[in-house]
C-alpha positions in Angstrom: -290.8 -108.2 48.3 -294.3 -106.6 46.6 -295.0 -102.9 46.0 -296.2 -102.3 48.9 -292.9 -103.5 51.0 -290.9 -100.7 48.8 -293.7 -98.6 49.7 -292.2 -98.9 53.2 -288.3 -99.0 52.5 -289.6 -95.2 51.2 -291.3 -94.7 54.4 -288.3 -95.4 57.1 -285.9 -93.7 54.6 -288.8 -90.6 55.0 -287.6 -89.1 51.7 -290.9 -87.3 51.6 -289.1 -83.4 49.2 -289.6 -83.3 45.8 -286.7 -83.0 43.4 -285.7 -79.2 43.0 -287.9 -77.7 40.3 -290.6 -79.8 40.4 -293.8 -80.6 42.4 -294.7 -84.1 42.7 -293.1 -86.2 46.5 -292.1 -89.6 46.0 -295.4 -89.9 47.8 -297.5 -88.9 45.0 -295.3 -90.8 42.3 -296.0 -94.1 44.8 -300.0 -93.4 44.6 -300.0 -92.7 40.9 -298.2 -95.1 40.2 -301.1 -97.7 42.2 -303.5 -96.6 40.6 -303.2 -96.2 37.4 -300.0 -97.9 36.3 -299.9 -102.0 35.7 -298.6 -103.9 38.3 -295.7 -105.3 36.3 -294.4 -101.6 36.4 -295.2 -99.7 40.1 -292.5 -101.3 41.4 -290.2 -99.8 38.6 -290.5 -96.1 39.3 -290.3 -96.2 43.0 -287.0 -98.4 43.0 -286.1 -95.9 40.7 -287.4 -93.6 43.0 -285.4 -94.4 45.5 -282.1 -95.9 43.9 -283.3 -99.7 45.4 -280.2 -101.5 42.9 -280.7 -105.0 43.9 -284.8 -104.2 43.6 -284.1 -103.0 39.8 -281.9 -105.9 39.2 -284.3 -108.3 40.0 -286.9 -106.8 38.5 -284.7 -106.3 35.5 -282.9 -110.4 35.6 -285.9 -112.1 36.8 -289.6 -112.4 35.1 -291.0 -114.3 38.3 -289.6 -112.9 41.3 -293.1 -111.4 43.4 -290.7 -108.2 43.3 -291.9 -107.7 40.3 -294.4 -109.9 38.5 -294.5 -108.9 35.2 -295.2 -112.4 34.0 -292.9 -112.3 30.9 -290.1 -112.0 29.5 -287.2 -109.3 29.6 -284.3 -109.5 28.0 -281.7 -110.2 30.7 -279.2 -108.6 28.0 -281.0 -104.8 28.4 -282.0 -104.2 24.7 -283.1 -100.6 24.1 -286.5 -102.7 23.5 -287.3 -104.1 26.5 -291.0 -103.3 28.6 -288.5 -102.5 31.8 -286.5 -99.9 30.3 -287.7 -97.5 28.1 -291.7 -97.4 30.0 -293.4 -94.7 29.7 -296.4 -94.1 32.1 -299.2 -92.4 30.8 -297.9 -88.8 31.1 -294.5 -89.5 29.4 -291.6 -90.2 32.3 -289.3 -93.0 32.3 -287.9 -94.9 34.7 -284.4 -92.9 34.0 -286.0 -89.6 34.3 -286.8 -90.3 37.7 -283.8 -92.0 38.6 -282.3 -88.6 37.4 -284.8 -86.3 38.6 -284.4 -88.4 42.4 -280.2 -87.9 41.7 -280.8 -92.4 41.8 -277.1 -92.2 40.7 -276.7 -96.8 40.8 -280.0 -97.4 39.5 -279.4 -94.8 36.2 -276.8 -96.4 35.7 -277.8 -99.8 35.8 -280.8 -98.4 33.7 -278.0 -97.0 30.7 -275.7 -100.7 31.0 -279.3 -102.7 29.6 -280.4 -100.2 27.1 -282.1 -96.9 28.7 -282.5 -94.1 26.4 -280.5 -90.9 28.0 -282.4 -89.0 25.2 -285.7 -89.7 25.9 -287.9 -86.4 26.9 -290.7 -86.9 29.1 -293.9 -84.9 29.9 -292.7 -81.8 31.3 -290.2 -81.4 28.3 -287.1 -82.1 30.4 -284.5 -85.1 29.3 -283.2 -87.1 32.1 -279.8 -85.0 31.7 -281.5 -81.6 32.2 -284.0 -83.3 35.1 -279.9 -84.3 36.7 -278.5 -80.8 36.2 -281.9 -78.9 37.1 -282.7 -81.4 40.2 -278.0 -80.6 41.0 -277.5 -83.7 40.8 -273.6 -83.9 39.3 -272.8 -87.6 39.5 -275.5 -88.5 38.2 -275.7 -85.0 35.2 -271.8 -86.9 33.9 -273.1 -90.3 34.1 -275.6 -89.0 32.0 -273.1 -86.9 29.3 -270.5 -89.7 30.1 -273.1 -92.9 28.7 -274.0 -89.5 25.4 -276.5 -87.6 26.0 -277.4 -85.3 23.6 -275.5 -82.5 26.0 -277.3 -79.8 23.4 -280.3 -80.2 23.8 -283.6 -77.6 25.3 -286.4 -78.0 26.7 -288.2 -78.0 23.0 -287.8 -78.5 19.8 -288.5 -75.8 17.2 -291.9 -76.8 16.3 -292.8 -76.3 20.2 -290.9 -73.4 21.8 -292.2 -70.8 19.4 -292.1 -67.6 22.1 -290.9 -70.1 25.5 -288.7 -70.5 27.1 -285.9 -73.3 25.8 -282.6 -73.3 28.3 -280.2 -76.4 27.3 -278.6 -78.5 30.1 -275.3 -75.8 29.9 -278.2 -72.2 30.2 -279.1 -75.3 33.7 -275.7 -75.8 34.6 -274.8 -72.4 34.8 -278.4 -71.5 36.3 -277.5 -73.8 39.1 -274.0 -72.5 39.3 -272.4 -75.6 38.9 -268.8 -75.4 37.2 -267.6 -79.1 37.9 -271.0 -79.8 34.7 -270.2 -76.7 32.7 -266.6 -77.5 32.7 -267.6 -81.5 32.1 -270.5 -80.0 28.9 -267.2 -77.7 27.5 -264.7 -80.6 27.4 -268.0 -82.5 25.0 -267.8 -79.3 23.0 -271.3 -78.3 24.0 -272.7 -75.6 22.1 -271.6 -72.4 23.7 -273.8 -69.9 22.2 -277.2 -72.0 22.1 -279.2 -68.4 21.0 -282.4 -66.8 22.6 -282.3 -63.1 24.4 -279.3 -62.5 26.0 -280.6 -63.0 30.2 -280.9 -66.8 28.7 -277.2 -67.1 27.1 -275.2 -68.9 29.0 -272.5 -66.7 29.2 -274.6 -63.8 30.1 -276.5 -65.5 32.6 -272.7 -66.0 34.3 -272.0 -62.3 33.4 -275.0 -61.2 35.4 -274.7 -63.0 38.4 -271.1 -62.3 38.5 -270.4 -66.4 38.5 -266.4 -65.3 37.6 -265.3 -69.0 37.4 -268.0 -70.3 34.5 -267.2 -66.9 32.9 -263.8 -67.5 31.9 -264.4 -71.1 31.1 -266.8 -70.0 28.4 -265.1 -67.1 27.5 -262.4 -68.7 27.0 -263.6 -71.5 24.5 -265.9 -68.8 22.5 -264.9 -67.3 19.4 -268.0 -65.8 17.8 -268.6 -61.9 19.8 -270.0 -59.6 17.2 -271.0 -56.3 17.5 -274.6 -56.7 19.1 -274.0 -59.5 21.3 -270.4 -58.5 23.3 -272.9 -54.9 24.0 -275.6 -57.0 25.3 -272.6 -59.3 26.7 -271.1 -55.8 28.6 -274.2 -54.7 29.7 -275.0 -57.8 31.8 -271.9 -57.6 33.0 -272.7 -54.1 34.2 -275.3 -55.2 35.6 -273.8 -57.7 37.5 -270.9 -56.1 38.6 -267.5 -58.2 38.6 -264.6 -56.2 37.8 -263.2 -59.5 36.6 -265.4 -60.2 34.3 -266.2 -56.5 33.0 -262.6 -56.1 32.6 -261.5 -59.5 30.3 -264.2 -58.3 28.3 -263.3 -54.7 28.0 -259.7 -57.0 27.2 -261.2 -59.0 24.7 -259.1 -59.1 21.5 -260.8 -58.9 17.9 -263.3 -55.5 19.2 -261.8 -52.6 18.2 -261.0 -50.1 20.6 -263.8 -48.0 19.5 -266.4 -50.3 19.9 -265.8 -51.3 23.5 -266.2 -48.3 24.6 -270.2 -46.8 23.2 -270.1 -50.3 25.4 -268.9 -50.1 28.0 -270.4 -45.7 27.8 -273.8 -47.7 26.8 -273.6 -49.8 29.8 -272.9 -47.3 31.8 -276.5 -46.0 30.6 -278.0 -49.1 31.8 -276.2 -48.6 35.5 -278.0 -46.0 35.5 -281.8 -46.7 35.0 -284.6 -47.5 37.1 -286.1 -51.1 37.4 -289.8 -50.3 38.3 -290.6 -54.2 38.7 -287.8 -54.5 41.1 -288.2 -51.0 42.5 -284.5 -49.7 41.6 -281.9 -49.0 39.7 -279.9 -52.0 36.8 -277.3 -51.7 38.4 -274.7 -49.9 42.0 -272.6 -47.6 42.4 -269.6 -50.3 43.0 -269.8 -51.2 38.9 -270.9 -47.2 37.7 -266.7 -46.6 39.7 -265.4 -49.4 37.0 -266.8 -48.2 33.9 -265.9 -44.7 34.9 -262.4 -46.1 35.1 -262.0 -47.4 32.0 -258.8 -45.7 29.5 -260.9 -43.9 27.1 -264.7 -43.9 28.3 -265.3 -40.4 27.6 -267.6 -39.6 31.5 -269.1 -36.6 29.6 -270.8 -38.7 26.3 -275.1 -38.3 26.2 -276.9 -40.3 24.6 -280.6 -39.6 24.4 -280.5 -36.3 24.8 -278.9 -36.5 28.3 -276.0 -37.1 30.5 -274.5 -39.4 32.8 -276.2 -36.7 35.6 -279.4 -36.1 33.8 -279.9 -39.8 33.6 -279.1 -39.9 37.3 -281.8 -37.2 37.9 -284.4 -38.2 35.6 -284.8 -41.8 36.2 -285.7 -41.0 39.9 -283.2 -42.6 41.4 -282.1 -39.5 43.8 -285.8 -40.5 45.1 -283.9 -44.2 46.2 -280.3 -44.6 46.3 -278.9 -41.6 43.7 -277.6 -38.5 46.2 -274.5 -41.0 46.3 -274.4 -41.6 42.7 -274.7 -38.6 41.8 -271.5 -37.6 44.4 -269.5 -40.3 42.6 -270.8 -38.8 39.1 -269.3 -35.7 40.4 -266.1 -37.1 41.9 -265.5 -38.7 38.4 -265.4 -35.6 36.2 -268.6 -35.6 34.5 -269.7 -32.0 33.8 -272.6 -31.1 35.0 -272.8 -28.2 33.3 -273.5 -29.9 29.7 -276.9 -28.6 29.2 -280.3 -31.6 27.7 -282.2 -31.4 24.9 -283.8 -29.4 26.8 -281.2 -26.6 27.5 -281.3 -27.5 31.1 -278.2 -28.3 33.5 -278.4 -31.0 35.8 -279.0 -28.5 38.7 -281.3 -26.4 36.5 -283.3 -30.2 35.8 -283.0 -31.2 39.8 -285.1 -28.2 40.5 -287.4 -28.4 37.6 -290.5 -28.1 38.8 -291.5 -30.5 35.7 -290.5 -33.9 37.9 -292.2 -35.6 40.8 -290.0 -36.9 43.7 -289.8 -35.5 46.7 -287.8 -32.7 47.3 -285.8 -33.2 50.1 -283.9 -35.2 47.0 -283.5 -31.9 44.9 -282.4 -30.8 47.9 -279.2 -32.5 48.2 -278.8 -33.5 44.8 -278.4 -30.0 44.6 -276.1 -29.6 47.4 -273.9 -32.4 46.1 -273.8 -30.6 42.3 -272.5 -27.6 44.5 -269.8 -29.0 46.4 -267.0 -26.4 46.8 -264.7 -29.7 47.4 -265.8 -31.0 43.6 -266.4 -28.9 40.1 -269.4 -27.3 40.9 -272.0 -26.3 38.8 -273.0 -22.6 36.9 -275.6 -21.2 39.3 -276.7 -19.0 36.1 -276.9 -21.6 33.2 -280.7 -21.1 31.7 -283.1 -23.3 30.4 -284.7 -23.0 26.4 -286.4 -20.3 28.5 -284.1 -18.5 29.8 -284.6 -19.9 33.1 -282.3 -19.9 36.2 -282.0 -23.4 38.6 -283.1 -20.1 41.1 -286.4 -19.7 38.1 -287.1 -22.7 38.8 -287.3 -23.4 41.8 -288.9 -20.6 43.3 -291.8 -21.9 40.3 -291.7 -25.4 41.7 -293.8 -23.6 44.8 -296.6 -24.6 42.7 -297.1 -28.0 43.6 -296.8 -28.9 47.4 -293.7 -29.0 49.0 -291.4 -26.7 50.7 -288.9 -25.2 48.7 -287.7 -22.1 50.8 -284.4 -24.3 51.8 -283.7 -25.0 48.4 -284.3 -21.0 46.9 -282.1 -20.4 50.4 -279.3 -22.7 48.8 -279.0 -20.8 45.5 -279.1 -17.7 46.8 -276.2 -18.2 50.3 -274.3 -20.6 46.9 -274.3 -17.0 44.8 -277.6 -17.4 42.7 -278.2 -14.4 40.9 -282.0 -13.0 41.9 -282.4 -10.8 38.9 -281.8 -12.9 36.0 -284.5 -12.9 33.4 -286.0 -15.1 31.6 -287.4 -15.1 27.6 -289.8 -12.9 29.1 -287.2 -10.6 31.3 -289.3 -11.9 34.4 -287.5 -12.4 37.2 -287.3 -14.8 40.2 -289.0 -12.1 43.0 -291.9 -11.5 39.9 -293.1 -15.0 40.0 -292.3 -15.4 44.1 -294.8 -12.1 44.4 -297.2 -13.4 42.1 -297.7 -16.3 44.5 -297.9 -14.5 47.4 -295.3 -16.5 48.3 -293.7 -14.4 51.6 -290.4 -16.6 52.7 -289.5 -15.9 49.0 -289.4 -12.4 49.0 -288.1 -11.7 51.6 -285.5 -14.1 50.5 -284.4 -12.1 47.3 -285.2 -9.3 49.0 -282.5 -10.1 51.4 -280.2 -10.6 48.4 -280.6 -7.3 46.9 -283.2 -8.5 44.2 -284.8 -5.4 42.3 -288.5 -3.8 42.9 -288.7 -1.8 39.4 -287.5 -4.2 36.9 -289.9 -4.4 34.7 -290.8 -7.9 32.4 -291.3 -7.9 28.1 -295.2 -6.5 28.6 -293.9 -3.4 31.6 -294.6 -5.6 34.2 -293.4 -5.6 37.5 -293.3 -7.7 40.9 -295.7 -5.6 42.9 -297.8 -6.1 39.4 -297.7 -9.5 39.4 -298.9 -9.7 42.9 -301.7 -7.6 42.7 -302.6 -8.7 39.1 -302.9 -13.1 39.0 -304.4 -14.0 36.0 -303.5 -18.3 36.3 -305.4 -19.1 32.8 -302.9 -17.0 31.1 -299.9 -16.8 33.0 -299.6 -20.2 33.9 -301.3 -22.5 31.2 -298.7 -24.8 31.2 -299.8 -25.9 34.1 -302.9 -26.7 33.5 -303.6 -29.8 35.9 -302.9 -27.4 39.1 -303.9 -24.6 37.9 -307.5 -24.9 39.2 -306.5 -25.2 42.6 -305.1 -22.1 42.3 -307.5 -20.2 40.6 -310.1 -21.0 43.0 -308.3 -19.5 46.1 -307.5 -16.5 43.8 -307.0 -14.3 46.3 -304.2 -16.7 47.9 -303.8 -16.0 51.5 -300.6 -14.0 52.6 -301.3 -11.1 49.2 -302.1 -8.4 51.9 -298.7 -9.1 53.5 -296.4 -10.1 50.4 -298.0 -6.1 48.9 -297.2 -4.6 52.2 -293.8 -6.4 52.2 -292.9 -5.0 48.2 -294.2 -1.4 49.3 -292.2 -1.0 52.2 -289.2 -1.8 50.3 -289.6 0.6 48.0 -292.0 -1.1 44.9 -293.5 2.6 43.2 -297.7 1.7 42.7 -297.7 4.2 40.1 -295.1 2.1 38.0 -297.2 1.0 34.6 -297.1 -1.3 32.4 -297.9 -1.3 28.5 -301.3 -1.4 28.6 -301.1 2.0 30.8 -302.3 -0.4 34.1 -300.7 0.5 37.2 -300.5 -1.8 40.4 -304.0 -0.1 42.0 -305.7 -0.1 38.7 -304.6 -4.2 38.4 -305.8 -4.7 41.8 -309.5 -3.2 41.4 -310.2 -4.5 38.6 -309.2 -8.0 40.1 -310.1 -7.6 43.2 -313.6 -6.1 45.6 -313.5 -3.0 46.1 -312.7 -3.0 49.7 -310.3 -4.9 49.8 -307.1 -4.6 52.1 -304.7 -3.9 49.6 -307.2 -1.6 47.5 -307.1 0.1 50.8 -303.4 -0.3 51.1 -302.1 1.1 47.7 -305.0 3.6 47.7 -303.1 4.4 50.7 -298.9 4.5 49.4 -300.6 6.3 45.2 -301.6 9.4 47.4 -298.6 8.9 50.2 
């Protein structure tokens, strides 16, 4: 039987796939062997690939058999130096490594009995043990472990590793969710913390992927839990979402209660963070609920100037999946009136015009915060500029979108239409400045004051006719050019007419002695309808 006869065996078996994670198929291996290997070595690799025990025995036991035809003596006792055992082709593969890759257990056992090295690394830096685990070949892997394979050896040594990942056999077993191999490695005394980032740590991977049984195996034999590692592990468990793993970590002996609570609170913020690479949150609401209900966790703690609801809103989770998350947080007692570092309550932050997500999300989140079945938001909560949510909802008309529904919701919920900001301006003065007819009518229907003056003595009517975007709205420069170019805005005449019809004083003077008419004459053409309207109103 020749090399070509072995090839026909391969063809009959229809073995066509490469081992998991590898690129070469048996056909590629056979072609490589026939092209680059000496004739006396070609059969070795194909026999290892196809688990042809009798063929391998013949190769190892009889150098005159035409199956091998090596023409030289081979040690029948199989000492490690035997060419047939430790032979490596130009890219540094061994027959044992090939047998491990293709789950050729019987051939692997034969090679090991003859003295093959179970710890050799190959051209892709996988030992036979790692190759067997990587390919999901549990029986072959267990054989190699019993034969003395190095169970803690990674893919690279310290000099080679640098910034590369360096998974150990245990890491590969956890990654492949192979509980049998993990147990086997643990029983052999494997190092459970080989080092590296938490995402490559065996316990971290088990926690992140909800592998409860594997986590328990490793958790029960691990005792090196410094505070930093424990906190990272807790975050992995939270992202994985396994209640069992989270509970076991929280009940871990040797960690102070204060630190456990701190780690749980940190994990809450991690869960609410947005991952741009995956275009989703770092965790789900089920895990969030578990953490919120852990004994001693303060649901109202802040980190980086944000509470949990602030985090939910600022990470734009409301745009994707955060409506129910906000509801869950509210139902678990999160105080939505706690202010962030900008002095904004959750409601103010929700409608503030410095956020980019679509207005429908703002509206839905506002409904959750104002839900009468749960703790209600303080409608009169003010930020550092003394602006309420109603101020921000009106001012958000500077951006594209329709915010009338949010303004209406706030007013129907009891928002004060006459609240004043740091410069004594009311929501109506901003609506008038924008000539937004719907908002003006909504505010007037709720008894918004027509003649309240701000810190420079100007009324809503004054702002309606004396628009100065660069002076009054300079903090929105990127949006102001569009509005300035469109002055006077559409609806200006109707806005002034509505204000006058409701009793706005056209003769009111500001600190500069300017009346609405004087401001209109200064900023509008003399024959403009608004100028004519104000002149007629003054005469009457």
